Each structure stands twice: as structure tokens, then as C-alpha cells.
C-alpha positions, 0 to 999 in steps of 0.5 A: 459506525458503519463503512463500505469500502470500494476498492478495484480488486482485491489482488495487489497491494491495495488489497492487502491493505484493506483486509488488514484494516478492514479486520482492525475496524471491526475490532473495534467495533465498527460493520464494515462491507467491503465490495471490489469493483471487478470482482464483486461487481464484474465492473472492469473499468472506469468508462464502464463504472461511471454509471453502474457503479453509482446505481450498483452504491446506491442499493446497498445504501439503500439497504445498509444506511452506511455511515460512511462510503471509502473509495480507494481510488480516483478511478472509483470516486468519479463515478460518485460526482459524475455526471453528478454528486452522490455521498457527497458528505459521507464520501471518503476516498484514499489515494494510496500512489500517484497517477502517472503521465495523462491521468495525473491530472483526473487524478489531480481534479478529484483530489481537489473535489475531496478536499478534506475528505481525501485521506493520502499514504505517501508523502508525495500525495500529501504536498499535492494536495494539501488540505487531504489528510496523512494517513500512512500505510502499516504492518502486522507485526503479528504475522510479520516477525523474525524466526530463529532460522539462517539467513543466507540469501537475497531476495527480491520480490518480482512485481510490477512496480520493480525498476530492476528486471529479474536478469539483471537481479541475477547477475548481481547476485553473481557478482557479490555470491550471494544466491539468490530468493526470488519471492513469485507464487508464495502465497501470502499467508507463507512470506514469514517463514518462506522467504522474508526468514531465509533473506540476510539481504532484501532489496526493491527499487520501485518506481517513482510512481509506488506508494507506500511499498508494504514489502520494504515493512514487511521485510523490517519487521521480519527481522531482515538486517540489511535493506538496500532500497530507493527513495521513491514512494515512501522510501526516503523517510524509511531508515535502510541503505539507498542507492540510486543508481544500479551500477552502484549496489554491488559497492552498496551492498558490500558496505551495508550494515546490520540493523534492527529495523523492526525497531525502528517501525515499533518505535513508531508506531506503525500498524493497522492498529494505528491507521485504522485508529486514525482512519475513524478519527479522520472520518469523525472530524469531517462527517 
């Protein structure tokens, strides 16, 4: 298959997803071209993209004759529906999470228009869009794996999707007497060695609209023995300790038990290879 993947920008979780998916699809013999609306096309907003994005994709389509146009957000799918539908039979879209606030109805509109050509990575959107195809994200088990290192830190990743703030994590670290290691400005290719494999405990408390939370799976794959999170996003389905109230975290940390989370990932085959294989199945089924 010849596939064009469109995402907003290369930075962040969606960029990580697409880099892994593109690699697996190419290993399977598919031709994949990926472009970022912001980084590659210099289109900075939905409003600017309404007429421009469709034109640019049409130029690429005329040159390459893609079998699939695969957008990575409702805001990238929107310009291919309005002011008139483009690539309607071969346009698929992935929703990675739930849009908050006033834009939720726009996401809902695009989701309903896509019907069976909508793919979702989280169970919340699967419930919202009954016709959609559920395809959970994965993890690279060759990139994230246990090393024979001493684990002594409480780990936390500083990012905008966290409910808990840095000051609260620092206080918690002192109370439970576990030195804190914050992942900030660490290159992605160094996260396994310089972050996850130094942790005896990983904490993450994403906001409600969070999608798959790749950091949970990366920590599990890297062999972190204790993980505590919440039920937001896909957190509810992972086998780690869950605590919804920050005030109860001290007791939760004391009571937490070591587990082999990596074995659970392997058993459930939550890998990018599996994700990409299912993606092709969905494309073929609904073309």
C-alpha cells in the first residue's frame, strides 16, 4: 500500500506514535510518506489549514497516487471535509484522545462523518463512536527494556498533561524519603537508560482527556517494579496501582508491591508491530 500520514507536529506523543508506526509499516513492505502540518507545511492553525491543507495534499496525491490518506486528529480531517469532501473513500483518521471543552462537538461531528473509517486508540472514544475501529497504541520492547542498574529514584515526567505539579512531587519525594528524578530535557533515545532504569517507582497522573499515555507502557517495558497512576485515559486497564486522590499517595506508595509489568505487555502483545498489522487490516476492510 502507498500511505500518506498527516500529523500536526513531530514533537510529543503523536509524533512518537507515527515514527514507530511508519517504521513497522515500511518493514512490512508498505510505502509510507509522513508530513507534519506545522513543521513541514508551515500551517500553524486549523483556520489557516481549511483551504490550504486540502490543496497541498491534493498536489501530493496527484504525484504519488496514495491508497490511503491517514490523518492524526479531527482538526486535520476537518479540512478534507469542508468546504467539500476530499479523498472520502480512502481517508482514515485516528483520534488519540478526547477533545476538551467547546471543541468536543467538532471532534464528535468529524467522528460521525468518518464512521467506520475512524480509528481510536482509547476506549472512551470507542464508546463515543460506535462505528469506529479500536486499535490501542503499543511500545517498542527493543527500545525500552530492563538493565542491570540500581533503582533508587521516584520518577516523574514534567509535561503539560499532568494533574500533579512539580512542587507537589518534590514534597511527596521528601515525605516518602525517595530521591526524585524528573525527566526533563532527556533525549528520547536516552530515556530507557537515563530515566526509567533508575526508577524504583514511577508516578503519572494524566488529565481526563489523556489518551493512551505512552509513558506508562514505556515504564512497564523498562522494568520499573512499582508504578502508580490514575484511571484517566487508558490508565484504568493497566495492571498498576491506581490512586485518584493525591492526599492518599503516601499510603499508596507504602502499600505498593513490585510487579513484572513487562510480562503483562508481552502477554497482551501491546507492540507497534501488532498495532501496524491491525491498521492495515482496518484499511483493507473499509476501503
